[in-house]
N, CA and C of each residue as an Amber inpcrd file, in Angstrom:
protein
   567
  62.2570000  76.6950000 139.8690000  63.5890000  75.9460000 139.9040000
  64.7170000  76.7060000 140.1030000  65.2980000  76.0430000 141.1160000
  66.7460000  77.2370000 141.6080000  67.9560000  76.5590000 140.8900000
  68.4650000  77.9220000 140.3730000  69.7990000  77.3890000 139.7690000
  70.5800000  76.4600000 140.7490000  71.7540000  76.0480000 139.8570000
  72.7510000  75.1920000 141.2760000  73.2840000  76.3610000 141.9040000
  73.8740000  77.4700000 141.3110000  74.7360000  78.8560000 142.2240000
  73.7750000  78.8680000 143.1900000  72.1600000  79.0690000 142.9440000
  71.2170000  79.4930000 144.2850000  71.5230000  78.7510000 145.3470000
  71.4030000  77.0580000 144.6610000  71.1130000  75.9600000 145.6850000
  72.9070000  75.9740000 146.2870000  73.7800000  76.0790000 145.9870000
  75.1830000  76.6140000 146.3740000  75.4160000  77.7650000 147.3290000
  74.5940000  78.3270000 147.4770000  74.3830000  79.6080000 148.0930000
  73.6650000  79.1460000 149.2000000  72.5540000  78.8320000 149.4480000
  71.6130000  78.3580000 150.3710000  72.3210000  77.5390000 150.7980000
  73.0840000  76.2310000 150.5260000  73.5770000  74.9580000 151.2620000
  74.7520000  75.8830000 151.8070000  75.5060000  76.7160000 151.7570000
  76.8650000  77.5040000 152.0100000  76.3180000  77.9560000 153.3480000
  75.3600000  78.8130000 152.9630000  74.9570000  79.7190000 154.0960000
  74.0720000  79.4850000 155.0750000  73.4570000  78.1710000 155.2140000
  72.8420000  77.6280000 156.0680000  73.9640000  76.8090000 156.7790000
  74.9150000  76.5010000 156.2850000  76.0370000  75.0760000 157.6270000
  76.5470000  76.7590000 158.1460000  77.0410000  77.6100000 157.2150000
  77.9050000  78.7340000 157.8310000  77.0740000  79.4670000 159.1290000
  75.9400000  79.6750000 158.7460000  75.0770000  80.6910000 159.3630000
  75.1010000  79.7790000 160.7040000  74.3860000  78.4860000 160.7970000
  74.0840000  77.8610000 161.9210000  75.5260000  77.5980000 162.6190000
  76.7790000  77.2490000 162.1230000  78.2020000  77.0210000 162.8080000
  78.1780000  78.0380000 163.5450000  78.6640000  79.4910000 162.8090000
  78.8300000  80.5250000 163.0130000  78.4310000  81.4410000 163.7910000
  77.3890000  81.6500000 163.2620000  76.2990000  83.2530000 163.4950000
  75.9280000  83.7810000 162.1210000  74.5890000  84.2040000 161.8170000
  74.5190000  85.3590000 160.7760000  75.5110000  86.2810000 160.5260000
  75.6240000  86.7320000 161.6040000  76.6660000  88.4720000 161.8920000
  77.9110000  88.0370000 162.1280000  78.7350000  86.7480000 162.0750000
  79.7870000  86.5260000 161.9820000  80.3650000  86.2910000 160.3580000
  79.0700000  85.7620000 159.8690000  79.3040000  85.3000000 158.3090000
  79.2100000  86.7460000 157.5830000  80.1500000  86.7610000 156.5370000
  79.6080000  88.0160000 155.7270000  79.4570000  87.2330000 154.6740000
  79.5900000  88.1190000 153.3350000  79.1490000  87.8810000 152.2620000
  80.0700000  86.8400000 151.7770000  81.6670000  87.4990000 151.8930000
  82.5920000  87.1140000 151.1300000  83.0100000  85.5100000 151.2590000
  82.7670000  85.3110000 152.5510000  82.7020000  83.8140000 153.3630000
  81.6760000  82.9600000 152.6360000  80.2300000  83.5360000 152.2990000
  79.2880000  82.6320000 151.7200000  79.7650000  82.7340000 150.0400000
  80.5300000  83.3010000 149.6450000  81.2150000  83.3900000 148.5100000
  82.0490000  82.3380000 148.0420000  82.7890000  81.9960000 148.7910000
  84.0340000  81.6970000 149.0330000  83.7480000  79.7010000 149.3620000
  83.1340000  79.7860000 150.5210000  82.4260000  78.4520000 150.5810000
  81.6040000  77.8540000 149.0540000  80.9050000  78.8920000 148.6940000
  80.1080000  78.1100000 147.7400000  80.3190000  77.8900000 146.2750000
  81.7660000  78.9360000 145.9110000  81.9780000  78.8270000 144.6060000
  81.1750000  79.6550000 143.9170000  80.4910000  80.4010000 144.3480000
  80.0390000  81.0860000 143.6520000  80.1880000  82.9850000 143.4770000
  79.5910000  83.3750000 142.3890000  80.8460000  85.0500000 141.9200000
  79.5450000  85.6360000 143.0330000  80.2520000  87.0720000 142.8130000
  79.5290000  88.0510000 142.9870000  78.1520000  88.5880000 142.7050000
  77.8850000  88.3160000 141.3620000  77.1740000  88.9440000 141.0300000
  76.0180000  88.0360000 140.3340000  76.5440000  87.0700000 140.3700000
  75.4450000  85.4490000 140.8670000  74.7760000  85.6350000 141.7520000
  75.2060000  85.9490000 142.7960000  74.9980000  86.1270000 144.6470000
  73.6510000  86.9750000 144.0650000  73.8180000  88.4980000 143.5970000
  73.3340000  89.3300000 143.6220000  72.0780000  88.9530000 142.5930000
  71.9910000  88.2470000 141.6270000  71.0390000  87.8170000 140.9460000
  69.7040000  87.1770000 141.3760000  70.4770000  86.5400000 142.5630000
  69.6840000  85.4630000 143.4850000  69.0810000  86.2510000 144.4710000
  69.8850000  87.0190000 144.9580000  69.1730000  87.3920000 146.4340000
  69.7500000  89.2370000 146.4370000  68.8030000  89.9470000 146.7390000
  69.3130000  91.0120000 146.9880000  69.9020000  91.6990000 147.8960000
  70.0010000  91.2170000 149.1850000  70.9010000  91.0960000 150.1690000
  71.5320000  90.0330000 150.9000000  72.5260000  90.1570000 151.7830000
  72.2470000  89.1200000 152.6340000  71.2750000  88.9800000 153.7560000
  70.3620000  89.9570000 154.1280000  69.4510000  89.6800000 155.0240000
  68.5030000  88.7980000 153.6500000  68.5870000  89.1340000 152.4560000
  67.4280000  88.3600000 151.6870000  68.0090000  87.0670000 152.0190000
  69.2770000  86.3810000 151.5730000  69.9280000  85.0820000 152.1330000
  69.0140000  84.7270000 153.3100000  69.4950000  85.1480000 154.5470000
  69.2610000  84.7190000 155.5750000  68.0350000  84.3690000 155.6900000
  66.7780000  85.3070000 155.3080000  65.2240000  84.7130000 155.3550000
  65.4610000  83.4580000 154.8310000  65.6590000  83.4810000 153.4940000
  65.6690000  82.1400000 152.7630000  65.9280000  81.2120000 152.7390000
  67.2900000  80.9810000 153.9950000  67.9990000  80.1090000 154.8910000
  66.5110000  79.4400000 155.7890000  66.5670000  80.5040000 156.5200000
  65.5040000  80.5900000 157.5970000  64.3160000  79.7710000 157.3050000
  63.6390000  80.3680000 156.3330000  62.7420000  79.5030000 155.2540000
  62.8430000  77.9800000 155.3200000  63.6730000  77.7760000 154.3560000
  64.4150000  76.8650000 154.2530000  64.4800000  75.3540000 155.3720000
  65.4600000  76.0530000 156.5060000  65.2580000  75.5600000 157.7920000
  64.2750000  74.9320000 158.3420000  63.0410000  76.0180000 158.4880000
  61.6440000  76.0730000 159.1600000  61.2060000  74.6310000 158.3180000
  61.3520000  74.4250000 157.0590000  60.7870000  73.3380000 156.2920000
  61.2900000  72.3370000 156.7520000  62.4920000  72.0440000 156.8590000
  63.0190000  70.8460000 156.6970000  63.3310000  70.7040000 158.0400000
  63.0880000  71.2860000 159.0970000  63.2590000  71.3280000 160.5700000
  61.7000000  70.4410000 161.3580000  60.5790000  70.8360000 160.9630000
  59.5350000  70.7740000 160.9850000  59.2710000  69.5180000 160.7340000
  59.6600000  69.3720000 159.0890000  59.5550000  67.8290000 158.3080000
  60.2600000  66.7240000 159.6680000  61.0740000  67.1310000 159.5340000
  62.1370000  66.0830000 160.5220000  61.6230000  65.7660000 161.9390000
  61.0460000  67.0180000 162.3660000  60.2190000  66.3650000 163.5650000
  59.3270000  65.2660000 163.5150000  58.7390000  65.8670000 162.8060000
  57.3460000  65.6330000 162.4170000  57.5200000  63.7310000 161.9770000
  58.6550000  63.3470000 161.4070000  58.8570000  62.2430000 161.2010000
  59.5660000  61.3890000 162.2280000  60.6000000  62.0640000 163.2710000
  60.7830000  61.4400000 163.9200000  59.9060000  61.0150000 165.1650000
  58.7090000  61.8320000 165.5020000  57.3870000  61.5100000 166.3690000
  57.1840000  60.6640000 166.0250000  56.5330000  60.7430000 164.6750000
  55.8560000  59.3790000 164.2310000  56.3590000  58.0150000 164.3040000
  57.9520000  57.8160000 164.1640000  58.8500000  56.8620000 164.2960000
  59.0600000  56.6290000 165.4240000  59.1510000  57.4660000 166.4030000
  58.9720000  57.0760000 168.2260000  57.9320000  57.1330000 168.6300000
  56.9140000  57.2130000 168.4340000  55.9940000  57.3180000 169.3920000
  54.9010000  56.1580000 168.8010000  54.4290000  55.0940000 169.8860000
  53.6600000  53.9940000 169.3400000  51.9930000  54.4290000 168.6060000
  51.4620000  55.3500000 169.6990000  50.2630000  55.8990000 169.7360000
  50.1680000  57.2160000 169.8140000  48.7790000  57.9910000 169.2970000
  49.1530000  59.5940000 169.2060000  48.9780000  59.8840000 170.4930000
  48.8830000  59.0720000 171.7950000  48.9550000  59.8370000 172.9660000
  50.9530000  59.6480000 173.7120000  51.2030000  58.7890000 172.8760000
  52.9160000  59.0320000 172.9260000  53.2460000  60.2730000 172.2830000
  52.7730000  60.9480000 171.3110000  53.4950000  61.7090000 170.2440000
  53.8660000  62.9670000 171.4410000  52.9480000  63.3960000 172.1370000
  53.4550000  64.9870000 172.6370000  55.0130000  64.7780000 173.6670000
  55.0250000  63.5550000 173.6880000  56.4660000  63.2390000 174.6590000
  57.5130000  62.5610000 173.9140000  56.7960000  62.3590000 172.6820000
  57.9150000  62.0150000 171.7470000  58.8310000  62.8020000 171.0300000
  58.2690000  64.2280000 171.1900000  58.9410000  65.3810000 170.6890000
  59.8870000  65.3530000 171.6280000  60.5290000  65.1430000 172.6940000
  61.3150000  65.2360000 173.8280000  62.7060000  64.2760000 173.2680000
  62.0230000  62.8020000 172.9020000  62.6140000  61.9290000 172.4400000
  63.8230000  62.5280000 171.4610000  62.8030000  62.8950000 170.2700000
  63.6090000  63.4760000 169.2180000  64.5930000  64.5910000 169.1980000
  63.6300000  65.7790000 170.4290000  64.8940000  66.3180000 171.0750000
  66.2940000  65.8100000 170.8460000  66.1190000  64.7270000 172.1030000
  67.5190000  64.2500000 172.5860000  68.5610000  63.9770000 171.5500000
  67.6210000  63.6130000 170.7220000  68.4650000  62.6820000 169.3450000
  69.5490000  63.6660000 168.9700000  68.8060000  64.9760000 168.4500000
  68.9120000  65.8540000 167.4690000  70.0110000  66.8500000 168.5620000
  70.2640000  66.8100000 169.7500000  71.0060000  67.3700000 171.0750000
  72.4260000  66.6810000 171.0160000  72.1580000  65.7900000 170.4740000
  73.5620000  64.3490000 170.2350000  74.0310000  64.4420000 169.2010000
  73.5730000  65.0550000 168.2020000  74.5010000  65.4630000 166.7630000
  75.4910000  66.5160000 167.3290000  76.7130000  65.9630000 166.3030000
  77.7760000  67.0580000 166.1240000  77.9000000  68.2750000 165.9620000
  77.2680000  68.2140000 165.3320000  77.2260000  70.0850000 164.7770000
  75.6920000  70.6190000 165.6700000  75.5050000  69.8940000 166.7750000
  74.1520000  70.8490000 167.2970000  74.7870000  72.0780000 168.1080000
  74.5890000  73.2130000 167.6140000  74.7330000  74.5570000 168.0070000
  73.3750000  75.3290000 168.2420000  72.0310000  73.8660000 169.0760000
  70.9170000  74.9040000 169.4320000  70.2490000  75.3760000 168.0920000
  69.1200000  76.2560000 168.1380000  68.1890000  76.1970000 167.5320000
  68.5700000  77.1240000 166.5650000  68.2440000  77.2520000 165.5890000
  68.7680000  78.5190000 164.2410000  67.8110000  79.4850000 164.5290000
  66.5520000  79.4770000 164.9760000  65.5360000  80.3030000 165.1050000
  66.0310000  81.0500000 166.0510000  65.8450000  80.5590000 167.6220000
  66.6810000  80.9990000 168.8130000  67.6370000  81.9430000 168.1080000
  68.7480000  81.6320000 167.8290000  70.2280000  82.0390000 167.3940000
  69.9860000  83.6200000 167.0320000  68.5920000  83.3250000 166.0860000
  68.3140000  84.3200000 164.7590000  68.1240000  85.8570000 165.5610000
  66.8010000  85.4380000 166.4590000  66.0310000  86.2760000 167.4060000
  67.4340000  87.3990000 168.1850000  68.3310000  86.2890000 168.9720000
  69.2640000  86.9630000 169.8890000  70.4150000  87.5890000 168.5930000
  70.9510000  87.1240000 167.4410000  71.4440000  87.6890000 166.6720000
  71.2710000  89.2320000 166.2600000  69.4070000  88.5910000 166.0740000
  68.9030000  90.2040000 165.5310000  68.7990000  91.2390000 165.8840000
  68.3800000  90.4140000 167.5920000  67.6530000  91.8760000 168.4740000
  66.9580000  92.9620000 167.9980000  66.2990000  92.6170000 166.8000000
  65.6890000  93.5880000 166.0180000  64.0340000  92.9660000 165.6790000
  63.4250000  93.3340000 166.5260000  61.7060000  92.4870000 166.0530000
  60.9750000  92.7260000 165.6340000  61.3680000  94.1640000 164.4520000
  60.8240000  94.6950000 163.4060000  61.5470000  93.8690000 161.7550000
  62.7800000  93.0920000 162.0550000  62.9700000  92.9100000 161.3620000
  62.4510000  91.7140000 160.3900000  63.1820000  91.5270000 158.6970000
  61.9720000  90.0460000 158.5160000  62.8260000  88.8530000 159.1780000
  64.0880000  89.2720000 159.1580000  64.6310000  87.6200000 160.2740000
  63.4990000  87.3650000 160.8620000  63.7330000  88.0060000 161.7700000
  63.3250000  88.2500000 163.4130000  61.3820000  87.5560000 163.0110000
  60.8220000  87.8150000 162.1510000  59.4220000  87.4060000 161.8880000
  59.4550000  86.0120000 160.9720000  60.1650000  85.8140000 160.5650000
  60.6550000  84.6390000 159.8560000  61.1700000  83.3110000 161.0250000
  61.5950000  84.1020000 162.2490000  61.8790000  82.9600000 163.5270000
  60.6900000  82.9540000 164.1470000  59.9030000  83.7820000 164.0170000
  59.1280000  83.7030000 164.9830000  58.0280000  82.6370000 164.4090000
  57.5010000  83.1890000 163.0680000  56.6560000  82.0340000 162.4230000
  56.9580000  80.8170000 162.5240000  58.4760000  80.3500000 162.5180000
  58.7210000  78.8010000 163.1030000  58.1080000  78.7190000 164.1510000
  58.3130000  79.3820000 165.3530000  57.9220000  79.2460000 166.3900000
  56.5500000  78.9110000 166.8170000  55.5680000  79.9120000 165.8590000
  54.5280000  79.7440000 166.0900000  54.0080000  78.4240000 165.3610000
  54.6370000  77.9700000 164.3900000  54.3130000  76.5850000 163.3080000
  54.8050000  75.1900000 164.1830000  55.4810000  75.3530000 165.1510000
  55.9730000  74.6560000 166.2710000  54.6340000  74.2270000 167.4290000
  54.4790000  75.4310000 167.6750000  53.3520000  75.5490000 168.2700000
  52.2660000  75.0790000 168.3600000  51.4680000  75.0210000 166.5170000
  50.7140000  74.3420000 165.8450000  50.7260000  73.3660000 165.8470000
  51.7570000  72.9130000 165.7970000  52.0130000  71.3310000 165.5460000
  51.8480000  70.5610000 166.9750000  52.1520000  70.9310000 167.4220000
  51.8910000  70.2980000 169.4090000  50.6580000  70.7020000 169.8390000
  50.1450000  71.6310000 169.1900000  48.5920000  71.7990000 169.5680000
  47.7650000  70.7430000 169.0830000  47.9530000  70.7830000 167.5540000
  47.6510000  68.9820000 166.5310000  47.9260000  67.7750000 167.2230000
  49.1030000  67.6070000 168.2900000  49.6310000  66.1470000 168.5680000
  48.4260000  66.2050000 169.7700000  48.2020000  67.4670000 170.6690000
  47.8120000  67.2790000 171.8590000  46.1800000  67.2550000 171.7020000
  45.6050000  67.5470000 170.4320000  44.7410000  67.4150000 169.9500000
  44.3200000  66.1990000 169.8350000  44.7300000  65.7690000 169.0000000
  44.5980000  64.0900000 168.4990000  45.1940000  63.1100000 169.6480000
  45.3250000  63.2540000 170.8380000  45.7440000  62.7920000 171.7820000
  44.3360000  62.6320000 172.5950000  43.5840000  63.4300000 171.9580000
  42.4850000  63.6470000 173.1550000  42.6950000  64.7270000 174.1380000
  44.0550000  65.3880000 174.3670000  44.1230000  66.5830000 175.5600000
  42.9030000  67.6900000 175.9570000  42.5220000  68.0970000 176.4650000
  41.6790000  68.7210000 177.1360000  41.8560000  70.3370000 176.8790000
  43.7070000  70.7510000 177.2110000  43.6900000  71.8570000 177.0350000
  44.7790000  71.9800000 176.0570000  44.4310000  71.8560000 174.6400000
  45.5290000  71.4830000 173.7170000  46.7340000  73.0670000 173.4820000
  45.5520000  74.2690000 173.4860000  46.4790000  75.4790000 172.9730000
  47.4330000  75.6970000 174.2770000  47.0110000  75.6890000 175.3740000
  47.8230000  76.4560000 176.4550000  48.6290000  75.3450000 176.3170000
  48.4400000  74.4170000 176.5100000  49.4880000  72.8330000 176.9700000
  50.3860000  72.9200000 175.4580000  50.1530000  73.5150000 174.7180000
  51.3920000  73.4620000 173.6500000  52.1150000  74.7930000 173.8770000
  51.9480000  75.5050000 174.1690000  52.8100000  76.6610000 174.6360000
  53.6410000  76.6590000 175.4660000  53.1410000  75.8530000 176.7300000
  54.0620000  75.5330000 177.6480000  55.0080000  74.0470000 177.5020000
  54.5320000  72.9820000 176.5470000  55.2090000  72.2990000 176.4560000
  56.5340000  73.0710000 175.1190000  56.2900000  74.2700000 174.7430000
  57.1240000  74.3280000 173.7280000  58.2640000  75.5000000 174.5410000
  57.9490000  76.2380000 175.6280000  58.4340000  76.5530000 176.1920000
  59.5900000  75.6240000 176.9750000  59.4400000  74.2980000 176.9680000
  60.3460000  73.1420000 177.4380000  60.9090000  72.6750000 176.6750000
  60.4810000  73.1400000 175.6920000  61.2760000  73.0910000 174.1410000
  62.8320000  73.7280000 174.1270000  61.6910000  74.7900000 174.1840000
  63.2620000  75.6280000 173.8980000  64.1730000  76.3830000 174.9920000
  63.7670000  75.9420000 176.3560000  64.5700000  75.7180000 177.2300000
  65.6380000  74.7180000 177.4420000  64.8610000  73.6890000 176.8720000
  65.6180000  72.4420000 176.6620000  67.0940000  72.7310000 175.4450000
  66.9380000  73.2930000 174.7170000  67.4310000  73.4470000 173.3790000
  68.6870000  74.4690000 174.2970000  68.1510000  75.4880000 174.9480000
  69.4360000  76.2600000 175.4100000  70.0380000  75.5780000 176.5570000
  69.6910000  74.8370000 177.3890000  70.1250000  74.2080000 178.3040000
  71.4650000  73.2850000 177.7100000  70.7840000  71.8510000 176.3100000
  71.8040000  71.2680000 175.9330000  72.8920000  72.1490000 175.6410000
  72.6190000  73.3050000 174.8430000  73.9390000  73.6710000 174.4640000
  74.6480000  74.4280000 175.3630000  73.8130000  74.7250000 176.1410000
  75.0570000  74.9340000 177.4400000  75.7430000  74.1580000 178.1000000
  74.9190000  72.8340000 178.3310000  75.9390000  71.8940000 179.3320000
  76.6920000  70.8100000 177.9670000  76.2230000  70.8430000 176.8600000
  76.6830000  70.1350000 175.9800000  76.5670000  68.7850000 176.0790000
  75.2800000  68.2000000 176.4560000  74.9420000  66.7900000 176.4270000
  73.2230000  67.2670000 176.2020000  72.6780000  65.7630000 175.6510000
  71.1330000  65.6580000 175.2390000  70.1980000  65.3580000 176.5780000
  70.8680000  65.5050000 177.6840000  70.1870000  65.1280000 179.0170000
  69.2280000  65.9270000 179.4780000  69.1320000  67.1950000 178.8490000
  68.0610000  68.3170000 178.7980000  66.7780000  67.7670000 178.1920000
  66.8410000  67.0180000 177.4410000  65.8130000  66.9110000 177.0390000
  64.9180000  65.6130000 177.6300000  65.9130000  64.7100000 178.3270000
  65.1680000  64.2470000 179.1100000  64.3400000  64.5500000 180.3060000
  65.2660000  65.8590000 180.6630000  64.5750000  66.0040000 182.1010000
  63.6650000  66.9360000 181.7260000  63.6330000  67.7310000 180.3050000
  61.9990000  68.3370000 179.8760000  61.1030000  67.5440000 179.3520000
  61.1910000  66.2420000 178.8530000  60.0970000  65.3290000 178.7520000
  59.8280000  64.9070000 180.2670000  60.6000000  64.5700000 181.2520000
  59.8710000  64.4940000 182.9030000  58.9330000  65.2600000 183.1380000
  59.6590000  66.7660000 182.9900000  58.6050000  67.9110000 183.2980000
  57.1940000  67.7490000 182.5340000  57.5220000  67.7350000 181.0650000
  56.0830000  67.5570000 180.2090000  55.4310000  66.5240000 181.0250000
  55.9040000  65.3030000 181.1140000  54.8650000  64.2320000 181.6150000
  54.1110000  64.6390000 182.9490000  54.7100000  65.3510000 183.7750000
  54.2210000  66.0950000 184.7670000  52.8980000  66.9160000 184.5440000
  53.1370000  67.5870000 184.2060000  52.3420000  68.7050000 183.0860000
  50.8030000  68.2010000 182.6560000  51.5360000  67.2320000 181.5850000
  50.2210000  66.0230000 180.8550000  49.5410000  65.7790000 182.2030000
  50.1290000  65.0810000 182.9900000  49.4330000  63.8980000 183.9930000
  48.3740000  65.1090000 184.8190000  48.7450000  66.3920000 185.1930000
  48.4510000  67.3000000 185.7910000  47.2880000  67.9390000 185.5920000
  46.8980000  68.1000000 183.6860000  46.4130000  68.9480000 183.4540000
  44.9090000  68.0020000 183.5920000  43.7880000  68.6090000 184.2490000
  42.4710000  68.2100000 184.2060000  41.7260000  67.5800000 183.1180000
  40.8000000  66.4560000 183.3530000  40.0360000  65.9580000 182.5150000
  39.2620000  67.1380000 181.8350000  39.1000000  66.6160000 180.4860000
  37.7380000  67.8080000 180.1140000  36.4750000  67.4290000 180.3770000
  35.5010000  67.8290000 180.7030000  34.0690000  67.8320000 181.2440000
  33.9730000  67.8810000 182.4820000
Protein backbone atom coordinates (compact mmCIF):
# COMPACT_ATOMS: atom_id res chain seq x y z
CA UNK A 1 0.00 0.00 0.00
CA UNK A 2 1.40 3.38 -1.03
CA UNK A 3 1.89 5.97 1.63
CA UNK A 4 0.28 9.37 1.31
CA UNK A 5 3.69 10.95 0.71
CA UNK A 6 4.46 8.51 -2.11
CA UNK A 7 1.04 9.15 -3.64
CA UNK A 8 1.54 12.93 -3.51
CA UNK A 9 4.98 12.59 -5.08
CA UNK A 10 3.62 10.44 -7.91
CA UNK A 11 0.64 12.71 -8.58
CA UNK A 12 2.73 15.89 -8.51
CA UNK A 13 5.47 14.39 -10.66
CA UNK A 14 2.99 13.08 -13.22
CA UNK A 15 1.31 16.46 -13.54
CA UNK A 16 4.61 18.35 -13.77
CA UNK A 17 6.36 15.90 -16.10
CA UNK A 18 3.43 15.92 -18.52
CA UNK A 19 3.06 19.71 -18.44
CA UNK A 20 6.74 20.67 -18.59
CA UNK A 21 8.77 17.56 -19.40
CA UNK A 22 10.91 15.25 -17.35
CA UNK A 23 14.14 17.15 -17.98
CA UNK A 24 12.72 20.55 -17.10
CA UNK A 25 11.26 19.43 -13.77
CA UNK A 26 13.71 18.92 -10.94
CA UNK A 27 13.31 17.12 -7.65
CA UNK A 28 13.06 20.43 -5.77
CA UNK A 29 10.02 21.45 -7.79
CA UNK A 30 8.39 18.07 -7.20
CA UNK A 31 9.05 18.37 -3.47
CA UNK A 32 7.60 21.88 -3.40
CA UNK A 33 4.50 20.88 -5.38
CA UNK A 34 3.87 17.71 -3.38
CA UNK A 35 4.71 19.12 0.05
CA UNK A 36 6.92 16.09 0.72
CA UNK A 37 10.37 16.38 2.26
CA UNK A 38 13.62 15.30 0.62
CA UNK A 39 14.21 12.45 3.10
CA UNK A 40 10.74 11.09 2.42
CA UNK A 41 11.34 11.33 -1.33
CA UNK A 42 14.45 9.17 -1.04
CA UNK A 43 12.65 6.66 1.19
CA UNK A 44 10.24 6.06 -1.69
CA UNK A 45 12.44 6.56 -4.76
CA UNK A 46 16.15 6.02 -5.23
CA UNK A 47 16.38 8.80 -7.81
CA UNK A 48 14.41 11.08 -10.11
CA UNK A 49 14.80 8.42 -12.82
CA UNK A 50 13.15 5.88 -10.52
CA UNK A 51 10.26 8.32 -10.04
CA UNK A 52 9.98 8.88 -13.81
CA UNK A 53 9.71 5.13 -14.41
CA UNK A 54 7.02 4.73 -11.76
CA UNK A 55 5.06 7.69 -13.16
CA UNK A 56 5.22 6.17 -16.64
CA UNK A 57 4.02 2.79 -15.40
CA UNK A 58 1.06 4.39 -13.63
CA UNK A 59 0.25 6.53 -16.65
CA UNK A 60 0.43 3.50 -18.93
CA UNK A 61 -2.13 1.62 -16.87
CA UNK A 62 -4.45 4.62 -16.52
CA UNK A 63 -4.22 5.62 -20.19
CA UNK A 64 -4.86 2.14 -21.55
CA UNK A 65 -7.81 1.68 -19.17
CA UNK A 66 -9.18 5.05 -20.29
CA UNK A 67 -8.77 4.13 -23.97
CA UNK A 68 -10.47 0.75 -23.58
CA UNK A 69 -13.38 2.31 -21.67
CA UNK A 70 -13.86 5.08 -24.23
CA UNK A 71 -13.67 2.67 -27.19
CA UNK A 72 -16.24 0.44 -25.48
CA UNK A 73 -18.53 3.44 -24.93
CA UNK A 74 -18.10 4.87 -28.43
CA UNK A 75 -18.35 1.71 -30.54
CA UNK A 76 -21.59 -0.07 -31.26
CA UNK A 77 -20.05 -3.34 -32.42
CA UNK A 78 -16.70 -5.15 -32.45
CA UNK A 79 -16.28 -4.05 -36.06
CA UNK A 80 -16.59 -0.39 -34.97
CA UNK A 81 -13.95 -0.56 -32.26
CA UNK A 82 -10.75 -0.14 -34.32
CA UNK A 83 -12.00 3.18 -35.70
CA UNK A 84 -13.51 4.23 -32.35
CA UNK A 85 -9.92 4.48 -31.09
CA UNK A 86 -9.62 7.64 -33.18
CA UNK A 87 -12.87 9.02 -31.75
CA UNK A 88 -11.38 8.56 -28.28
CA UNK A 89 -8.20 10.31 -29.36
CA UNK A 90 -10.24 13.19 -30.75
CA UNK A 91 -11.81 13.62 -27.32
CA UNK A 92 -8.42 13.53 -25.63
CA UNK A 93 -6.89 15.99 -28.07
CA UNK A 94 -9.60 18.47 -27.10
CA UNK A 95 -8.76 18.39 -23.40
CA UNK A 96 -7.30 21.63 -22.10
CA UNK A 97 -4.24 19.91 -20.62
CA UNK A 98 -3.36 17.98 -23.81
CA UNK A 99 0.40 18.07 -24.34
CA UNK A 100 0.91 15.12 -26.65
CA UNK A 101 1.80 11.61 -25.62
CA UNK A 102 3.73 11.27 -22.36
CA UNK A 103 5.50 8.23 -23.80
CA UNK A 104 6.57 9.88 -27.06
CA UNK A 105 7.67 12.90 -25.01
CA UNK A 106 9.75 10.66 -22.74
CA UNK A 107 11.40 8.88 -25.66
CA UNK A 108 12.32 12.23 -27.21
CA UNK A 109 13.51 13.76 -23.94
CA UNK A 110 15.46 10.72 -22.81
CA UNK A 111 17.15 10.20 -26.18
CA UNK A 112 18.86 7.14 -24.69
CA UNK A 113 17.44 3.88 -26.03
CA UNK A 114 19.16 1.96 -23.21
CA UNK A 115 17.46 3.88 -20.39
CA UNK A 116 14.77 2.28 -18.26
CA UNK A 117 12.41 5.21 -18.99
CA UNK A 118 12.81 4.55 -22.72
CA UNK A 119 12.08 0.86 -22.14
CA UNK A 120 8.91 1.63 -20.17
CA UNK A 121 7.73 4.07 -22.85
CA UNK A 122 8.39 1.43 -25.50
CA UNK A 123 6.52 -1.19 -23.45
CA UNK A 124 3.51 1.14 -23.47
CA UNK A 125 3.63 1.42 -27.25
CA UNK A 126 3.90 -2.37 -27.61
CA UNK A 127 0.92 -2.81 -25.25
CA UNK A 128 -1.17 -0.37 -27.29
CA UNK A 129 -0.31 -2.27 -30.46
CA UNK A 130 -1.37 -5.45 -28.66
CA UNK A 131 -4.68 -3.82 -27.73
CA UNK A 132 -5.25 -2.77 -31.36
CA UNK A 133 -4.37 -6.29 -32.53
CA UNK A 134 -7.02 -7.67 -30.18
CA UNK A 135 -9.63 -5.22 -31.46
CA UNK A 136 -8.86 -6.16 -35.04
CA UNK A 137 -8.87 -9.88 -34.28
CA UNK A 138 -12.22 -9.55 -32.45
CA UNK A 139 -13.66 -7.69 -35.44
CA UNK A 140 -12.67 -10.53 -37.77
CA UNK A 141 -9.94 -8.59 -39.55
CA UNK A 142 -7.83 -10.92 -41.73
CA UNK A 143 -4.45 -9.34 -40.88
CA UNK A 144 -4.65 -8.03 -37.32
CA UNK A 145 -0.94 -7.78 -36.43
CA UNK A 146 0.39 -5.75 -39.37
CA UNK A 147 -2.77 -3.65 -39.48
CA UNK A 148 -2.43 -2.86 -35.78
CA UNK A 149 1.10 -1.62 -36.47
CA UNK A 150 -0.26 0.67 -39.20
CA UNK A 151 -3.10 1.97 -37.03
CA UNK A 152 -0.64 2.69 -34.25
CA UNK A 153 1.51 4.65 -36.65
CA UNK A 154 -1.57 6.71 -37.53
CA UNK A 155 -2.32 7.20 -33.83
CA UNK A 156 1.17 8.48 -33.03
CA UNK A 157 1.13 10.70 -36.10
CA UNK A 158 -2.23 12.12 -35.05
CA UNK A 159 -0.91 12.83 -31.54
CA UNK A 160 2.05 14.80 -32.85
CA UNK A 161 -0.07 16.61 -35.44
CA UNK A 162 -2.73 17.52 -32.86
CA UNK A 163 -0.04 18.95 -30.62
CA UNK A 164 1.48 20.93 -33.48
CA UNK A 165 -1.84 22.21 -34.85
CA UNK A 166 -3.58 22.60 -31.47
CA UNK A 167 -6.76 21.02 -32.79
CA UNK A 168 -8.45 17.62 -32.41
CA UNK A 169 -8.96 17.53 -36.19
CA UNK A 170 -5.86 15.35 -36.60
CA UNK A 171 -7.77 12.43 -35.05
CA UNK A 172 -10.57 12.80 -37.62
CA UNK A 173 -8.08 12.83 -40.49
CA UNK A 174 -6.25 9.81 -39.07
CA UNK A 175 -9.59 8.00 -38.69
CA UNK A 176 -10.37 8.65 -42.37
CA UNK A 177 -7.01 7.20 -43.35
CA UNK A 178 -7.55 4.23 -41.04
CA UNK A 179 -10.94 3.57 -42.64
CA UNK A 180 -9.34 3.48 -46.08
CA UNK A 181 -6.65 1.13 -44.77
CA UNK A 182 -9.19 -1.20 -43.17
CA UNK A 183 -11.35 -1.25 -46.32
CA UNK A 184 -8.35 -1.97 -48.55
CA UNK A 185 -7.19 -5.03 -46.60
CA UNK A 186 -8.06 -8.15 -48.59
CA UNK A 187 -10.45 -10.58 -46.97
CA UNK A 188 -9.02 -13.81 -45.57
CA UNK A 189 -9.43 -17.00 -47.57
